N, C-alpha and C positions, 0 to 999 in steps of 0.2 A: 463848437470850437474848444479843445480839452485846453491846450496850450497853446503858444506859440512856439512851433521848431523852425520855420524860417522865418524870415524878415524879406522881402520883396521888393527889391530897387530897380527903379527903370534906367537901365545901362545907356541906352542913345534910344531916340526917336527920329520919327521923320526922314527914316531912309527913301531916298530918290526910286527907288523901283521894288517890287514887292518880293518880300522872302521866301525862298523855297528851301533852305535848309542851312543849319548852321553849325559850326563846330569853334573849338579854341584853341588855341597855339601859344602854350607858355599866357602870357597874360592879355593876350591879344585874342580877339571875337573875328572868327571867319563867319562870311554870311555868302552864300550863294544865292543867287539872285534870279528873278525870272527872265533879263534879258540876257543870260550867259556871262555876268561878269562877277567877277569876284572883289568882295569888297573888305576890308580889313579895318577893325577898329583897335584902337588903343587907346588904354589911360593916360591922364598928363605926367610928367616925368615926374620924378625918376620912376623910370620902367619896373614895375614889379613883377615877382615870379609868377603871380597867377590872376585870374581874374578876382578885382576887387572890387566892394562898393563904391565907386565913383563916376561920375559920366564918363560918357567915353565918346571920343569924336575920330573921325575917318579918318586912317592914316595913310589909303594906299586903295585906289580904286584898278582892277585888273579887268578894265573893258573886254576884250579878245580871249578871256580865260577858258569859254567856252559858248558855241554857236547856238546853243537851247538851252533853255533854262536849266539849271545845277539843282537835281532834284535831293543828292545824298553827297555828305562830304564825309570823311573820317582822316584824322590825323594818325598816326604809326610813328611815336616818337624813336620808338626802338631803330627805327629804318631810315628815318631823317623824311620819310614820303608823307605825302597827301594825297589820299585817293578821290576822286570825282566822279560823280555820275550824272552823266550827261547823256547825248546821243550815243557815247560808250562809257567805258572805264578809263579815264586816263589820270596817270601817276606823275605827279608833280614833285619836284625835290624842295625841300626847305632848308632854311628860310628864304630863296631866293626865289620859289613858286615857278622854277622853269618846267618846261615839260620833259620829262624822263621817259616816258611809254606810252603808249596807246593802246589797249588790246583790243584790236578790231573784233574778234568773234562777239565782244562784249557788245556789238551794237544792237541796239532793242532791249537792253537788259532793261529791269524795273528796278534790283534791289541785289544789293551784293552784301557781304561776311568773311572777316578778316579773322583768322587763326596765327595771332601774334608768333606763339611759344613754337610754331612749325614752319612758320612763314606759306601759309595756305592762305589761296583767295577763292570765296567762290562766289559764284551769281548765277540768276536765277534769269533763263529769256526763255520767253512764251514757255513752253513746256518742258524746257530742259536746263537742267544743274551742269555748269561747268566749274572745272578746278582746275588751278593753275597754281606756280609752284612758283614763288622769287629766288632766283639761282644768286643772292649776294649780291648783285650788281645791278644793272640797269635793265636787266630782261627778266619777265616771265615766261615759262614753258609750261603749256598744256599738260596735265597730267591724267584727266578724266572728263567725258562726258557723257551725262546719264540722263536717261527720258524719264518722267515724272508724271504721274497720272492728269492733272490739270496744272492750273497758273500758280506759281507759288507768288501768297502772299506774305509771309514769314519766312524768314532763316536762321538760324543760329548755329555755330558750331557746338558739338557735345564730344570734346574727347575728338576721336576718329572722323565719328558722324555727323551728321547735319539733319538738326532737327528742322523738317519741314511744316508751315502753315500753308497746306493748299485749301479751297473752298471750300470742303466739307469735312476736313478731317487733317488730324495731326500724324505725320509720317516719320519716320527714321530713316536716313539715307545710309547705309554704308559705301564712303566716302571710295573704299576702292573696288567692289567688287557689283556696285549700283545696286543692291538689294534694298528693297524697304519694308520696310517693321509697321505695320498699323499700329497707333494709340489706341486712340477714343475722337469720337466726331467733336467739331468745332461748333461754334456758336451758329444760329443760324439770323441773328440783328445784326451781329459785329463783322468785321474781318479776322482771320486767324491773329492771334497775336502771340510772339514765342520771345522771353526776355529772362535770360541770365542771371541767374542771385548769385551773389559773394558765393555762397558756401557749398558751389557748382551743383544744385538745385536749378530746376526751369520754374518758371512760371508761366503757364497756357492760360490765353485767356477763352472763354467759352460767355459769350455774349458779356454778361455784366459779374461776373465770375470769375475771379483768377484761380484757377487751377495749379496745386504744387506737386509737382512730380519728383522723384528723387535719382540719383546718379544712375540706378538699375533701373531705369524708365516706369518706375510702378506710383502708381497713385498713393499721396501720404493722407489717410484717412477724414486727417483733423486741419490739413491744409487747404482752406476755404478762403480768400478774401471777397468778399461782397464790395463789391462799389458800387457807388451812389447811382450812376450811368456804364454807359458798357464805353470803355477805356478807349482813345487813339492810341494813345501810345504810353508806354511804362517804363518808368527807367528805378533804378533800386541805388539809394544811399544808407548804407546801415545806418541806422538799427529802422529805416523808413523805407516805401516803396509810394513813388512819387508818381501819380495818372494823368495825364493831359484827358481830362473829359470834354465834352463839348460844349459848356458854357462856364466851366472851372478847372482848377487843380488841385484835384484832392491829395492827401497826403496821410497815410494808414501805416502801424507799426507792422514790423514784419515777425511779431511775435504775438501768440497765439495770445488771446481769440482776433488777432490782426483789426484791432480798434480803431475809429478815427482818429488823429492826432489833430488835423489842422485841414482848414479849405480856404485855398487863395481865389477870389472870385476875378476872373480876366477873360473876357471873350476874346472870341475869334483867335485863340492862339492854334497856330497852325502845328510848330516844333518844338519838341524838348528835348536838350540833352546836358547829360549827367559827366562832369569831370571834375578829379578830386574831391574838393569840398563844396562845391557849388552845384548848381542847379541853372541853364539858361534857355528861357522863354522864349521863343520867335514868335513873333504876331507879324501881322500882314507888312506893317513898316517901322516896327519899335522891337526893342528886346528888353526883357526882365532879368532881372537875375535871382534868384531864389537863394539867398545866404542862411547856412545854420544859426540858430542861436547857438551862442556860448553852452557847454554841457549844464554849467554848475547853473546858469540860470533856469534851464531847463528842468533840473533835478527840481530846484526849489519849486517853479511855478507848479510842478506834479503833486509833492508832498503836500504845498498848499491846498493844492485841490482833492485830496484825498485820494488820487491814480498813485498810491504808494509801489504798486507792482511796474508799471511803467519808468518811474523813478528809479526802481532798484537797477531795473534792466541800464538803465542809461550810467549807471554808476559804474557798469562793469566796461562803458567806452572812456572810461576815463582814462590818457595817459599813463604809462608806466612812472612816469617823472611824479607825479600827484597822485599817486600811492598812498599818502599821507591824508591828502585832503577825499579822495575816493573811500580809506577806513573811517574817517570822520562822520563823512555824510551818511554811507551805509549805514553805521551804526544808529545816526541821530534819527534813519528814514525806518529803521526797522525797530526799534523803541517806538516811535510814533505810530508806526502799523499796527505792532503788537497793540497798544494800549486800546486804539480804532480797533480792532479785531475782538479784545477783552470787552469792549463796550457791549459790543455786540454779540457776548455771549458764544464766541469762535473762540475757546479757550486752548482748544490743540495748537489752530493755528498760531494764538496769540503766543505761546511759549514756543515754539518754533521759531519766531523771529526775536522773541527774546533770547533765544539761545544764539542768534547768528549775532546778534549784536554785541557778544560776547559783555553783556553787560553781568554787575555784581548781583550774586545769588539773593544777597541781603536785600536789592532793589526789587527784585521780583516777588520775595514773602513779603516785601510792607503792602503787597495790595490781598493779606491774607491776613487780616488781625485774629484771627481766631488759633493762630499758630504763635505758639511762645519760642522766642528766639533767645539763646545764652547772650548776657551781656557782655559786647566787648566795642573794639572804637575804630571798627572798619563800616560801621553801618550810614552808606550815604542816604542824605536826603533825596526822595524821588523828585521827578519833575512833576508827578501828577500820580494821585492817591485815588484808587478806585474804591470806593466809600461799599463794602459789601453789606447791606442791612438784610434784615431779615429775622430767620432762627436763628439767634446767638447761641440759644441751648443746645443745636445739631454739633456747632461749629466747637462747641468749648470744649475742655481739653478733659471734661470728665463724661463726654459722650462715649460708649464703646462702637462708637461705628454706625451706616446707615440704617440698620434694620434695630437700632435703640435711640427711641425719642423720650429727651426729659422734658418736655414741654406740658405746662399745665391742660389740663384736660378743657376742653374748649366749652362756654355757658350756653347755655337752652338757647339763647339768643344768637349765637353763631350762626352765619350766612356760609349758605354751600359754598358760594363764590370764593368766600375767602379758607373754608380748607382747599378748595381747589388751587389757591393763589401759594398756600401754602407749601404746598403739596409739589405745585411746580420749582417754587424756591429751594427746595431742598434737592430737588431733582439738579436744578442748576450747582446747588454747591457740592453736592456731588462729582459734576461733569469737573466745576472748575479745579478741586484735589486730585481728579484722577488726570487731569492735564499737568498739574502740577510735580505730581510724581512722574509722569514721563521728562520732564524738563529736567529734575532732579537726578536722576540715574543717567539722563546723558553727559551730566555734567558730572557725576559723582569719580567715575574711574579716573578723571586730571586731578580733580582733587585731591581724591586717595593717595596717588602718586606721589603729589608732592607732599604731602604731609607725611607720607612715610620718610621719605628723602629727607628732610628735614629735622626729622626724630633720631634717623639713622644718624647725621651729623652731628647731631646732639650728642648722641652717647661718645661718638668717636673723639670730640671734643673733652668729654669728659673722663674719658678714657687716657688722652693725653695726659692730661693735670691740670693743677692751677693756671699753668706758666700762661694759659691763652686767656684769663677772665678778664685783664686786662684792654685786651681787645673786644672784648664779646660781654660790656658789663651788663647789657640789658638782660640776658639769657636770666631767666629762674631757672635753677637747678631743682629736678625732680626729688623729693624726699622719702617717697614711696612710690608702692604698686600702683596703686591707685589713683586713674586723671581727675582727679576733685577739680585741680586748676590749672590753667592752660598758662605757660608763660607770656608775659605781653607782646615781647620779641615774635613769637610765632605766629605768625600772620597765617599762612598754609594752614596751619592745624585749627585756626580758630575759623576759619571757612569751612572746612571739614567738619567741625564741628558743627555750625548753622546747620551747613546741610545735611547731616545725619541725623541732628536734632528734629529739624523739619520733615524729612524720608519718612521719618518714624511717626510722626504726630499724624502725617500724612495718609497712614499704612492704616494707622487705627481709626481713624474718621472716615475712612470710607471701607470698615469692615475686613479689611486685610491682615488679621491679625498671624498668619503664617507669615506673609512677607516679611511681616515686623522680627516674627523670629526668627528668620533666614538674616536679616540684615545684620540683628546683633550678634548672631553664631558667626561671622566673618571677622575681618579687620572693621572697625570703626571709630567714629570721634565722635559718639553720641554724649551730650551734657547728662552728666548722670544726677544731678539733682533736680533738672527739670524731667525727665525721663521716668526718674524711678516716682517722684509725683504721680505723674499721669497714668503710669501701670500699676502703681497700688489704687488709685480710684476708681480706673476702669476695671481692678480685678484681674488683668492681665497675667495671671501667674507664671506663666512659661517665659512670656516674653522676659519679665522682671527678674527670673531665673539668670536667664543669658546674659542681662544686663550686669548682674552681678558678677556673672563669670568671668566677662569680658573683661571687668575693670577689680579681678582679682580680689573680690569680697568676698570670699569665699564663705566666711562664717556667717553672714549674713545670709546667703546662699544656701546654705544648710539649714537654717534656722528656716525659711521659708518653705524645702524642702519638707522637712519635718511636721510644720503645720501643716501641710497639705496630703503629706501620710495620715495624721490623726484624723484630718476631716472625712479623709476619704474611708476611714474604716466606720464614720457613724452615719453616712451620707451614699445616696446613689449618684454620681453625676460622671459626666464626661472625664471629671478631674481624678473621679477613683480609678477611672481605667487606667491615668496616665502616672500617676504618682503611688507608688506604693512601695515597700520599705526596699526591694530590690535597687529603686531609682536612687535612693543615696547611697548606697553600696557602688555601685557606678559613676557615684559623681566623686567619691572618696578616692576612685584608684589613682585616678592622677596623682593624687596631695599626699600621696604616701610616700616619697621620695623627696620632697620638698617641705611638706608642716605635717609629721607623723603625729604630735600631740594633738592636732586640730582632728585628723583621723583618728585616734582613739576615742577622743572625746565624743565625738559624733556618731560612732561605731557602736557605743553603749546604746544609744537610742534602738537599735534595729538588730544589738546581737539576741536577743532571745527569740525573735521573731525570726531571723534567717540567721541563724548560729552558722550552716554550714557555709553561708556564701561569706558571712562576716572572716571567718576563721580564714578561707579562703584568700578574700581580701589583706588579712593582714600577712600571708604565707606569702602570695606573689606580690605584695608590694612593697618586700625587704623591708619591712619594718622588724625590726631587733627584739628576738622573744622572750629575752630578758625582760623589755619594756612591756610590753604586751601582757605579760604574765603580772610581772610589778602595780599596771594600772589595772586590771582586770582587780586583782587581790585588794586593792584599797578604793575602785568603784563598785565591784560587781564581785563581791566574792562567791558568788551562787553560782558564776560562769565559769569559775577559772576553770575546774574539772573538766566541762565542757570544752573549752578551748583546748585543755593540755591533749584532752581524749581524740579530739578531731585533729590537732597537729599531728599526733603517735597515729592516729590509723591513716590520715593520707601522705606524711610527708613524715614518714619513720625516723628517717635519715636525717631531720631537720632538729627534733627533740634534742638538746645536751642532755649532759648528768645532773644539773643541778635542776632541769625542772622535769626530770622522771623523780626525782628523789621530792620535788613538789609533790607529784600526781600522787607515789606513793603515799607521803605523807597524808595527802586529803584523804583518799581512800580508807586507810590506816583509821585516822580519825572519823570514820563516819562508821565503820564498823563496829569499832569502840564504844562508841554513841551507841549504836546497836544491839552490842553484847552486852552494855550496864541497864540500856532499858530492859531487856527479856530475864536477866538475871534479877533485877529488882522485882520482877512477878515470877521470877523460878519457873521459868520457862524456856532456860538457856537448854539448846542441844547440841553438842559438838559434830554432830552429821546436816544440822541446818546450814543451808545456805541461798543465802538472800543473794538479790543481784548485785546487790553493795560489794557483798563478800565476792560472788564469783569474779567481780573488776577486780579487786583485788590481790587476789589468789593470781588472776590472769596477770596481772601487771607486776608482780611477784617473781613468775615466770619466765615473765618475757623481757623485761627490764633491766638493765644492770646497771645504772648512772646510780640507783642509791647506794646508803652505808648501811648494810645489812644488820650490825652491830648496834648503832642506834635504836634501828626498830626493833629490835630483839628485845631490848630492854621495857619497851614501851609493851609487850604482850603481856596478857595475863599471866601467872604462873601453872593457872588448873586449867584452863581453857587455848584455844585457837590456837590446835597444837599443828594444824595443816601450813598455816602461818609459819611458824616456827621452825617445823621440819625445812620449808622453801627457805627461809632463812639462813639456817646452820650450814645448809648445802650449799647456798653461795658462799657460807666461810670454810666451805673445803672439810667441813665436821660431819664426813660422814658416818661415822660408826651412830653420832649423836642422832642423824637426822635419820638412819635405816630403823634405830629403836624407837622410835615416835610414830613411825610409820606401822611397825611390827605390834607394840605395844600399847599403845597410847590410843593411835587410830585403828589398831587390829586391822591392817591394809593391805595385805602381801602382795595385792597387786602394783600398789603405788609404790611400795619397796623396789619390787622388779623393775617398775619402769624408773624409777632414781636411779639403779644399779646402769640399767640401759643407757641411760644418757650421760651419766659417767664415763662409761664404758669407751663410747661412742665419740666423747670428747677428747678421747685421747688419740691422739695422731697416729701413734703407733702402742698400740697394746699389748701388754707382755702378760699372759695367765703366770709366768714363771716369780712373777714377782710378788712379792711378799705383802704386799698392800692392796693386791687384787679385791677388787669390789664385791665381786661377789663369792671370794672365801670369808668375806666379812662378813655378810648376809648369812652364809652357812654358820659362821659362829654364833651371830645372835641367834639363829632358831636353836641350834644346838646346846645353847647355855644362856636362856632368858633371865633366870633370875641373877647371873652373874652381868649380864649386859645392862639390867634394872638398877643393879646396884653403880655401873659403871657411870650410867645416866644420870644419876641423883647427882652424884658429885663433878662431873667434869659441868652441870649445866649449872650449879651453884658457882663453880668456880667461874665461868662463862659472864654469869648474872651480878657479881660480888665484886666488885674493884680492886684488887688490892691494895690496902692505905700504906702511903708511904713511911718507913721509919726516921725518925728524925734522930740523929748520932748528935750527940753532946761533947763527945769525945775529939782527942785532935786529927787532924789531918794525917798523922800517920797512922793512927789507930782503925782511920776510915780507907786508908789505902787498904790495909792489912784486909778486913774483912772485905772488899771489893775483890781481893785478888782471893781470898778463899772461898766467896762464893760464885764466884768464875770456874775454880775448880772443883766445887761439888754438882755445881751443875753439868761440865764435863763429862765428872765423873759417873751422873746419873745417866744421862746420854748414852753414853759408853754400854753401860751397862745395860740399860734397854735395847739397845742395838745387837748387842751379844746374846740377850737373851732369844729377844725375836729371832735372828739369825741361826739359834740352837734349836729352838723351836720347829723352824720350817726344814733345817737337815734333819734332826732327829725323827723327824715325822711325826709328833706331838703337836697337838691343836690348843689354843688357847683355854681350853675343856680339860683340866687335869681329871684323873680317874677318880681320885680322892675329891673332886668337889660334883660328881654323878652322885646323883640319890639313889640309885640302883636302875635295875634292868627296868622293872616295872614304874619306875617314875613317870608321869604323863607330861611332867613339865615339858620335856623335848617336844619340839614341833617337827615330828619324825614325817608329818604329812606334809607340813611346806619346806622339808627338804628334801624328799624324795622329787615333789612337785618342782622344785628351783633345779634339780641335778636332770630332770628328765627336759625339760623345756630349754634351759643353758649349756648343756653338755659342751658344746663347742669353744664355749668360753673360761671354762672353768679348767685349773689344771686337774686332770684323772688323778694322778698319784696323791696330790695333797687333800685333796678332797677325801678321797678313802683313807688316809688316814685319821683324819679328824673325824670322820664318822665313828661312834660307837662300834663295841664288840659282837655288840648282841644285835647288829643291824643283818637283817636276813640278806642272801646275796638273789634273791627272786625278787626283792624288792627293787631291785639295782640293777634291773634288766633294762629298763628304757633310758636306764644312763651308760651302761655298761656298753650295750648292744651299739647304738651308734657310734661312741668313743671307738671300740674295738674297731667297727668298719671303715671309719676315717682314717683308724691309725695302719691298718692294713692297705688300704687304699694309698697313702703316702707312704708305705716303705716299696711297694710294688711301681709306684710311680717314680721311684727315685733309682730302682735297679731297672728299669727301662731305660731313664735316662742318663744312667751309669753304662749299662751296653751302648747306647748311641753313640754315646763320647767315645768312646772305646776304639767301635768301627771307624769313626770319623776323624781318629787320629789316626788308622790305620792306612786310611784312605789319602791322607796326606803324606805321610811317608812314600806311599807309593807314588805319589804325584813327585816328589822329592827325588826318587832313584831315578824316575824317567828323565827329569831334566838334567840329572849328574851322566847322563847315556848319551854325550853330545859327541862327533866324531868331528874331529879338525883335518884338513888336509893340508902337509905347507910343504911348498917348494921351492925351486932355490930363487923364484924373482918374488916373493913375497917381501916386503918390507916392513919396518917397526914404527907402528903411528907416531911415536915421540923423537926419536932421530931420524928417520928416514933412509936408513939402512939397513941393507940386506939382513934376514933371519939368519941364512946359512946353518950351519951347523951348531951357534948358541943358543944356549939355555935360553927359555921365552916364558912369556906367561901372555894369557887368554883373560880379557874382562867378562865379565858375566854377562854381556850380550852373544857372546860364541862367537865373534866374527872380528874383534878389535886384537892383533897381533902386535907384542911388545917387548923387546928383550929384558929378560929379568933386572939386571943390572939400570938399565932405562929404570923399570917399575919402581924399585927402590929406591933410585937418586928421587924423582918424582913423591915418593911418598914422603920421604927425608924432608924435601922440600915444602913440602904442603904442611908439614909439622911447624917448619921453621917462620914460615909466613903467616901461621894459625896465629890471632893475637896481635903480630908486628904491626908499627905505625905506617910501615911499607905496605899493608897489603892494598890497601884501598889505591894507592897507586899502580899497584902492579894490577890490581885487577881494574883500573881506567883505560890502561894500555893493552 
């Protein structure tokens, strides 16, 4: 016997007649006896509502109840009827027990069954099954009569069908059409037994085995109740099945594995009856009652005996009003059961019961002394601690997982059995930790949600202001981004911190470093100090990096990344493949908008190895370029030019003027150093172009944000003419620029390219302009000596700044001199302008005839002049160019210039003539159309009306509108025109138009 589920009590004894059937009605017990009498027993007054554990006495004996033994009784309280089976089935009214009806066709019936929901009565007689229906009064009407293969031994309603147990098998009889469906064979040693279960299933007897069948008539594979002997009768009372065996009464659980609960030793029990909350056992001349022990007492017994599963199943049967009691009992049983399973190394099952008990996380973690927890005020004292002895080094926080073992090497006399024991202990520890991981993961979602909600509430309170401080004085406000401390009042976050810290350690101790990394990547509340120490000692670099990152400890994280990047350069390992300079750049990207100084500081460490990616980081991260340039200028001047170069190459529009000036000055300084070095070695050549000089020339050409006049002063006077020419060109000093290209560099092609750029830069270039760039180059070719002299004077004026004159005279004299200077300057400008205009109009060039040396003078660059005229004939004013040429110039040499020029002029003249003729023709066509439109014929009859006054036109003078259809009197037309003139601009115009 496992525990006492029922207490047996003798309700009555020494019955005068042999008991054939038993039933209860309220608190009364009805006994059908072999002499055909009905004996009614009742407890002492006051009368209770149901049978109770007290001695019963005979209240009434109905001797003429039946002529034969009453073999079956059934009370139908909903109808107020009592069914009695004797020689036939008689129906009696309650509580008077008078006979209401007798079913004559039931004579010889051996058993019956009642369907209370529909009011159907079914009974078996020989090899037939009859069905009667209660009409609601005192009559029963026959519905069906079906034949069956053999004598019916047991029967029960199953919905609209009847399950029959005949001698050899169980069948389902359709109550309406009489069809039979075979189920399976019955036992050979015992009669068939059909018992309905509270869940709607059926319990069918097969010798000493009770087979469970679901509502679809299918066998439940695991549903087997093995009785000690073949039962005679079986009744069910949730959660137990009570079987009447030949020698005793056996009570088993209705929940798998259908364990034996209790055995009640009573011999010669003939009948068993279940009603409400008790069971009645009828012997030959006495009646016993089985009264259930209170569920609380049963639960205590089961838990004390270690039958925790059965105890938990009974907890679910506690009434709803005892929900608090049920919760407390279930929690207590789950905890005790969990400890029992934990002691027996069933760790996962133990954690399931800890989870069901809703016990604090810290309580479960107290079973794991190897897990280090943050100091909090919510750790309870556990009822029972499991001492985990064995390999402490394996469970220590310095271990790196299952594959790493810090134990001392065994001595030479260590036995093999000890090694096997250590291996088993390690396996047990691993299983313990894996069970803990599953437990913590199931608890984590709820804990994180509560902690996050609590943090959100704190942020809201902080945003509202200090007015709520007095109401929540225990709340500690965070002063930094790092979660180094947790407020004392933050219980939810304390629990989350304990959980995540323990979960991280469990991952590491079981070798699941990837899971630890995933934990730290998401929202977590890991204790910073404990986890940092564990990860550092175990060399879990990636997890440590994620820990720093989630706690906004970016400086520490970047230091770790730099350390690992440096280590990856010296050794080949798994770390070297995961940590490269690009790793730091990826980490720095999100920090550009929040902490640009930190980004600049640590980007210097990877700038040289990954310049392109680093510059892209600066630009994509919206860090001000001036800040980057200033930082590089101070900490990495050698990388400043690279930054500006890449910035200009990748983001040309992003580089501002001051940075352009900075880049050009850097290039110029490098070129000047290079020039000084070669000059000292007397190896300087103006035509030499080093990579640095090429960069300078390209920057001077492409950039426009620098100051050319400042750079011009830094150039040496006798070198770097190409750079000087570009700077003078930026200053619009075209004559000086062309003189440098022609005389100093002796590069006519560069001069011509410069002229092309200047010409194309003008939106509407005019070849008639006196300042035409090609004519200026032509003059330089024609008078090289004068252009050289002018170059020397002008370049000297540009390089030597004018000293301001200090006047000591009075203010009146100063004003007079100022006015005089202004007038002189105006006169000079006017004379220069007049001279230029005279030269242009008269056809004279800047090269006067007396300045030419002679016809045979070779200083005139005739070949370059002719080359220029032949290549740019379409951009040069031919008339002005011919006036500038020397008189001794041969016409034959001008054919490449004059030929295409004359052809173009002729073509333009012809095109203009054609256009003129076309326009004249178009004019004639328009006039012809006008004349056609004016040839409109309008016929006026006597019925035509004026469109304005609506009177007949008659013989009056009329007018026709341009559409050719509208006729009006001429007088009406004049009046309308005058009215329009008056209303135009009048304030009444709007009102008139409105109406």
